[in-house]
MIGU-476419 format. One record per residue (C-alpha): residue number from 1; residue in one letter; x, y, z. Coordinates in steps of 0.2 Angstrom, whole numbers, always signed. Example, Ala and Ser with C-alpha at 12.3 -4.5 7.8 and 13.67 -1.06 7.14 Angstrom:
<recs>
<rec 1, 'A', <+62, -22, +39>>
<rec 2, 'S', <+68, -5, +36>>
</recs>
This chain:
<recs>
<rec 1, 'M', <+55, +178, +322>>
<rec 2, 'F', <+65, +184, +306>>
<rec 3, 'K', <+74, +167, +307>>
<rec 4, 'V', <+57, +158, +305>>
<rec 5, 'L', <+51, +169, +291>>
<rec 6, 'E', <+68, +166, +282>>
<rec 7, 'N', <+66, +147, +284>>
<rec 8, 'T', <+49, +148, +278>>
<rec 9, 'D', <+54, +158, +262>>
<rec 10, 'K', <+68, +146, +259>>
<rec 11, 'E', <+56, +131, +260>>
<rec 12, 'R', <+44, +139, +249>>
<rec 13, 'D', <+57, +143, +236>>
<rec 14, 'R', <+64, +125, +237>>
<rec 15, 'R', <+46, +119, +234>>
<rec 16, 'I', <+43, +131, +220>>
<rec 17, 'A', <+60, +126, +212>>
<rec 18, 'H', <+55, +107, +214>>
<rec 19, 'L', <+38, +110, +206>>
<rec 20, 'Q', <+46, +120, +191>>
<rec 21, 'T', <+58, +105, +188>>
<rec 22, 'D', <+43, +93, +189>>
<rec 23, 'A', <+33, +104, +177>>
<rec 24, 'R', <+48, +104, +165>>
<rec 25, 'L', <+50, +85, +166>>
<rec 26, 'N', <+32, +83, +163>>
<rec 27, 'Q', <+32, +95, +148>>
<rec 28, 'A', <+47, +85, +141>>
<rec 29, 'V', <+37, +68, +143>>
<rec 30, 'I', <+22, +76, +135>>
<rec 31, 'E', <+32, +82, +120>>
<rec 32, 'G', <+41, +65, +119>>
<rec 33, 'L', <+24, +56, +119>>
<rec 34, 'Q', <+17, +68, +105>>
<rec 35, 'E', <+32, +64, +95>>
<rec 36, 'Q', <+29, +46, +97>>
<rec 37, 'A', <+11, +48, +92>>
<rec 38, 'N', <+16, +57, +77>>
<rec 39, 'R', <+29, +43, +72>>
<rec 40, 'D', <+15, +30, +76>>
<rec 41, 'A', <+3, +40, +64>>
<rec 42, 'D', <+16, +40, +51>>
<rec 43, 'V', <+19, +21, +52>>
<rec 44, 'I', <+0, +18, +52>>
<rec 45, 'D', <-1, +29, +36>>
<rec 46, 'V', <+13, +18, +28>>
<rec 47, 'F', <+3, +2, +32>>
<rec 48, 'D', <-13, +9, +26>>
<rec 49, 'K', <-4, +14, +9>>
<rec 50, 'E', <+3, -4, +8>>
<rec 51, 'R', <-13, -12, +12>>
<rec 52, 'T', <-22, -1, -1>>
<rec 53, 'A', <-9, -5, -14>>
<rec 54, 'Y', <-10, -24, -10>>
<rec 55, 'E', <-29, -23, -12>>
<rec 56, 'A', <-27, -14, -28>>
<rec 57, 'S', <-15, -27, -35>>
<rec 58, 'R', <-29, -40, -32>>
<rec 59, 'L', <-40, -31, -44>>
<rec 60, 'C', <-40, -29, -63>>
<rec 61, 'S', <-33, -13, -69>>
<rec 62, 'V', <-47, -10, -81>>
<rec 63, 'C', <-63, -17, -74>>
<rec 64, 'Q', <-58, -16, -55>>
<rec 65, 'E', <-65, -33, -52>>
<rec 66, 'P', <-56, -46, -41>>
<rec 67, 'Y', <-45, -59, -50>>
<rec 68, 'D', <-50, -77, -50>>
<rec 69, 'S', <-45, -93, -59>>
<rec 70, 'G', <-59, -92, -72>>
<rec 71, 'D', <-63, -78, -84>>
<rec 72, 'R', <-54, -65, -72>>
<rec 73, 'T', <-37, -74, -73>>
<rec 74, 'P', <-24, -60, -72>>
<rec 75, 'H', <-12, -58, -87>>
<rec 76, 'V', <+3, -46, -86>>
<rec 77, 'L', <+6, -36, -102>>
<rec 78, 'D', <+23, -31, -109>>
<rec 79, 'C', <+21, -14, -101>>
<rec 80, 'G', <+19, -22, -84>>
<rec 81, 'L', <+0, -19, -82>>
<rec 82, 'A', <-10, -34, -76>>
<rec 83, 'V', <-28, -36, -83>>
<rec 84, 'C', <-40, -50, -82>>
<rec 85, 'R', <-43, -62, -97>>
<rec 86, 'G', <-60, -54, -101>>
<rec 87, 'C', <-53, -37, -102>>
<rec 88, 'L', <-38, -43, -112>>
<rec 89, 'E', <-49, -51, -125>>
<rec 90, 'S', <-60, -35, -126>>
<rec 91, 'L', <-44, -23, -128>>
<rec 92, 'V', <-36, -33, -142>>
<rec 93, 'M', <-36, -24, -159>>
<rec 94, 'P', <-38, -37, -173>>
<rec 95, 'P', <-23, -37, -185>>
<rec 96, 'Q', <-25, -30, -202>>
<rec 97, 'R', <-17, -46, -209>>
<rec 98, 'P', <-18, -64, -203>>
<rec 99, 'D', <+1, -66, -202>>
<rec 100, 'L', <+3, -52, -189>>
<rec 101, 'I', <+2, -53, -170>>
<rec 102, 'P', <-13, -45, -162>>
<rec 103, 'V', <-9, -29, -152>>
<rec 104, 'L', <-18, -18, -140>>
<rec 105, 'R', <-16, -1, -132>>
<rec 106, 'C', <-13, -1, -114>>
<rec 107, 'P', <-28, +8, -106>>
<rec 108, 'I', <-17, +15, -92>>
<rec 109, 'C', <+0, +20, -100>>
<rec 110, 'R', <-7, +20, -118>>
<rec 111, 'T', <+8, +9, -124>>
<rec 112, 'I', <+5, -2, -139>>
<rec 113, 'V', <+9, -20, -133>>
<rec 114, 'Y', <+8, -37, -141>>
<rec 115, 'A', <-8, -47, -137>>
<rec 116, 'D', <+0, -64, -141>>
<rec 117, 'P', <-6, -77, -128>>
<rec 118, 'S', <+11, -84, -127>>
<rec 119, 'R', <+18, -68, -121>>
<rec 120, 'N', <+4, -63, -109>>
<rec 121, 'R', <+4, -77, -97>>
<rec 122, 'P', <-8, -79, -83>>
<rec 123, 'V', <-1, -74, -66>>
<rec 124, 'Y', <-9, -86, -53>>
<rec 125, 'A', <+1, -79, -38>>
<rec 126, 'I', <-10, -63, -38>>
<rec 127, 'I', <-27, -72, -38>>
<rec 128, 'P', <-34, -70, -20>>
<rec 129, 'G', <-38, -86, -11>>
<rec 130, 'A', <-31, -103, -15>>
<rec 131, 'L', <-17, -104, -28>>
<rec 132, 'P', <-24, -116, -42>>
<rec 133, 'I', <-13, -128, -51>>
<rec 134, 'P', <-8, -121, -68>>
<rec 135, 'P', <-15, -131, -82>>
<rec 136, 'F', <+2, -137, -88>>
<rec 137, 'F', <+6, -145, -71>>
<rec 138, 'S', <-10, -154, -70>>
<rec 139, 'K', <-10, -173, -75>>
</recs>
């Protein structure tokens, strides 16, 4: 009878050990899945930030209206800021003498930049939708 009880105890201990091993493996799998979920969340955050930056680059820095090929044509200033033509015209400070080039103060970085139309060329690549043909390429 003691032999049967010993065998039963050994079988019970073996099953307990097996269940403990399974529990440790399951815990490791759960931790791995949690780490993967955290990495996925980080990737989603990066994509959200990139999407937000992309969408913001399609808007005028001053009026926050989307660029187009009309009055909202984007112009890049010497400081790197892009503004639509309407905002560019409203920001220009008239020169004190007619022989001077007009300037403006960047509304974002506060740098004084030239408002010479030949320096602030439109950037058609950041207009949403179809890319228009620039005037100097049309026949």
